[in-house]
N, C-alpha and C positions, 0 to 999 in steps of 0.2 A: 739040748738046744738052748741057745740064748737068743731071744728075740729083742733086737734093738729097734725101737719105734721112733722114727724121725731121722732123716738123712741130711740134716744140717751139719755144720762143722762138728758139733758135739757128738752126733750120732756116727758120723764117719770115723772120728777118732776112736770112739768106743768100740765100734765094730773092728777096726784095725788092731787095736790093742788086744782084744779078745782072740781074734784069729791068729795073731802072732804068738799068743800063749797056747795055741793048739785047741781052742774051744770051737765047736760048731756054731755058726752064727747065721741068722736070717735078718736082713736089714729091710725094714718096711718104711716106705715114704708115701705120704698122702697125695702129693702132687706128682706131675709127670717128670719132674727133674729134681736132682739132689742139689745140696748146697745151702738150703735155707736162705738166710739173708745174704750169704756170700755166694749166691747162685748167678749163673748167666741167664739172660733173658732169651726168649725164643729166637730173636734175631741175632743172637751171638754177643750182644753188648752186655756189660756187667750190670747187676742190680744197683751197684753203687761204686764210688771210687775208693774201694777198700784199700787200706795201707796197713803195713805192719811196721813195728819198730823193733830194734834189737832186744828190747825188754820182753817182747812176746816170744819167750824162749820155747814154750810148749808148741806154739803154732809153727815156728820155724823148724823145730825138731820133727814135727809131723810132715812138713813139706820135704825134709830130707828123707824121711822114712819111705815116702811114696815116690821118690825120685824126681821131685818137682822144684827143689830148692834153687837150682841154677837158673830157673826162669823168673825168679823174683829178684829184681835189680834195684840198685840204689840210684834213683834218677837225679838227686841233687847232693852229691857228696861234698860240695863246697859250702853247704848251708842252704836253708830254705829261702827261695825268692819270695819276697813279701811286698805286695803293692798296697799302700794305704790310700784309699779313695778320698779321705778327708783333705789331704794336702798334695796328693799325687806323687808322694815320695816312693821310690822303689829301692829296695836293699835286700841283702841276704842276711838271714838270721841263723846263727848256730842253734841247733835244737838242744844241745847240751851246754849247761853253764860252764863246762871246762873250755868251751870255745869262746867265751865272752871276754877273754883277756884282750881280744881284738875289738877295738871300739866299733869298727865297721861290721862286726858280726853280733853286736850286742843289741837286744831289744830295748826299745825306748823305756826309760824309767827304771832300768835295772841297777838301782843304787844298793849300797850295802844294807840299808834298812829294808828295802823291798825284798832283797834276797833272804834276809833273816825272817821276814814274814812268810815267805814261800816255804823255807825250810821248817818253820814252826808248824806248818800243816802236816809235815811228815812225821811229827812226834805225837805221842798219845796226848790227848787233851779233849776239851769240850768240843762236841760236834756242833757246828754252826754253818751258816752259809759262807761260801767262798767270798762273795761280795763283802760281807761283813768283816771277814778276816783280812781282806786286802783294801779296806776302805781308805786307809791312809796313803795308798799308792795307786791312784787311779790310772796313771799312764802305763805302769807295768801290768796292771790288771787288764787293761784294754789290749795292750800290744803283745802279751805273752800268756798270762794266766787264763784269761777268758777263752782264747782259742784252744789252749790245751784242755781246759775243762770241757768245752763243748765237743771237742774231738774224742776225748777219752770217756766221758760220762754221758754225752748227748743230753745234757741238762744245763740250762743257763746258770751263770755264776750267781745270780740273785737267788736261785733255788738250790744249787748243788751243795752237796755235803763236803765239808773239809776232811772228814774221816775217810770218805771214799777217794777223794783226790790224794790224800796222804798215802793210800795204798799204791796209787800210780806213781807218786813221786819216789817212794822207796824202791820200786822196781826200776825206775829210770836212773838210779844212782850208780849202776855198774858200768864197767868198760863196754863201750859200743852199744849201750842200751838205748841211746837216742838216735841211732842210725835208722833212716827211713827207707822202706822197701815197698815196691809195688809190683804187681804181676805184669810182666812185659807184654804178653799177648792178651791177657784177660783172665777172669776167674774161671771160665769154662775150661780152656786148655791148660791153665797153669795151676789149678786146684782141683776142681770137681772131676774132670776126666781122668787125671792120673790117680786120684783117690779111688775112684770106682774100678779102674784097671788093676790097681794093687789089691783091692778087696777080692776081685774076681780071681786073680792069680792065686790067692790064698784059700779059695773055695767058699767064700761068703756068697750066700744067695741074696740077691738084691731084687726087691719087689716094689717098683714104683706104682703109683696110683692105688696104694693099699692103705686106706684110712681106717684107723682104729676107732670104732664107734663106742665101745663100752668094754669094761673089764669086770668080769664076775669075780668077786673075792669072798673068801671065807677063812676064818681062823687066822687072819693076818696074812694070807697068801693070795696071790693071783691064781685063779683056777681056770678061767676061760678068757681068751681074747676074741672079741667080736669085731670082725672086719666087715666091710661092705660085701666082700666076696665070699664070706663064710666064717666059721668059727674054728679056733684052734684050742683044743683042750691041752692043758699043761700038765706034764708029768711031774713026779716028785723031784727030778733032777733039772727040770727046765727053769729058766730064769728070764726076767723081763727088765729091760732098761728103757725108761721113757725119756728120750732126749727131745723134749718138746718145749714150746713157748709156755709162759706161765698160764695163760688162759686155757690152753689145751690140757695142761697138767691138772688144773682145778676141775675142769669138766670131767676128767676121768677119775680123779682121786679127790673127792670133795673135802677130805680132811687136811689136804695140803695147804700150808700157809704160804701164799705166793704174792708177789707184787700185783697191785690192781690199778696203778697209775702209770701211764706210759708217755713217752715223748716221741714225736715223729722225726723222720728223716726224709728229705725230698732230694731226689737226684734228677739231673737233666743230662741227656745224652745227645750231642749234636753230631750229625753225620757229615763231618768234614774230614776229607783225606788230605794228606800233605806230607812233605818230607820232614826229616829231622828226627832227633832222638826223643825218647819219652821224657816228658817234663812234668813236674809237680809244683804248683804255685799256690801260695796262700794269699788271702786278701783280707784287709781290715775295712770296716765301715761299708761292707758290700753284701749283696745277696749271696754272691759266690764266696763261700768260705775256702773251699779247696777246688782247684782246677787241675785235672789230669789230662795232659795232651799226649795222645798216641798218634802214630801215622794213620790209624783207622778212624779216629774221631776225637772229640773233646767231651769230657764228662765233668760235671759239677756236683758237689755235695753241699747241701744245706742241712746241717745238723740242728737239733732242737728247733725245728722249723714249724712252730705252732701256727704262726700267721700264714706262712707260705703253703702249708698243707691245705689251706682253704682258698688259695688263689688259683685262678684258672691257668691252664697250661700255656696259652698264648702269651699272656702277660708275663709269666715267669720267664719264658724263652726270650722275649724282647729285652727284659731287664738284664738277664744273665748274659746275653750275647754282647750287649753294649759294654758290660764290665770286662768280658773276655777280650774284646778288641783293645781296651786300654791296657790290659796285662800283656797282650801280644806286642803292642808297641813299646811298652816300658821295658820288656825283657828281650826284645828283638827276636821274637820267635819266627822261624823261617816259614816260607810258603805264603800263599794268598789268604787274606782274611777279608772276605766280602763284608760290606756294610750290613746287608740284609742277612738275618740269621738263617742258617741252613735248616733242613728238617730236624726236628727235635722230638725226642721221646722223653716224657716226664713220668717218673715213678715216685709214688708217694707211699711210704711205709708209715702208716699212722700209729702203729704200735711197735716201733722199731726196737726200743729198749725201755726198761723201767726208768722212771724218774728217780734219780739218785739224790734224794733230798735228805736232810739231817734226820737221823733216827731210823 
């Protein structure tokens, strides 16, 4: 038996790969629901406005394997709508530099020298902050590099590592790698539910609310798994995969070297129904970095939200809704957009990701 501990995306993928290889698998999850940070909340809304790009080949392949790929759609095939609150300008920006031959799809400041500086981060070199590397190109940093950095690394450009962003840039270089996809209905029906259904069909045993308290080890092997519900003694052929956040891994395996500094993500979910297709909008100089509009509601992501994680929910909702109204007007989104904000749920993930700093 292989015990996979943690039913976030990593645990779901591990359990699926093992079951597909014919191995017996038990999947343990400490919480009532699977998905980890890519989970659906109890009311059905998503934990965040998660998006994938074509460069996320492993994730897209997993969606295909569980029969969910068709539900991930490309909401903005003509380029990302971007509203800059500094001057009120609204435009579409191509996410791939191959689309920048059109001036109306090019981010501000995308000069040959700025592009050279961006490409320089994709090459081996000294690891430094992205703000330092792009200091000579402030407009391009603000209009393209910083949003990319915050979206991919969840770390502000003033702190984020050029080496880490270089890994992202190299992956974005392939055909279709910058195409943007979102779950049409949400993470619950378009990721978690089909993943669990696929695992069940392959005979995987899924145990929610099964928290691992301790691992007894000897001679370099795990011997006993101590869950709240009881103990599981491991035989010679049994194996364990810990698909857990860094702080949980360190709690169970004290010798593990894991990140200890984290960056938050704040999400706001407004209960507004309305007609029209799924839309995905970027904003500059705003609280709302990304706005996902579905017929069931409007969701906002604030990545690297150190200050926002300490702000009260009512204040965040008022600020965000005012910006959403400006975006709705700028891009002529259909339906009614009341002045007063509708009911809003705020989700703060204070340890969403490690801080991807140099070194």
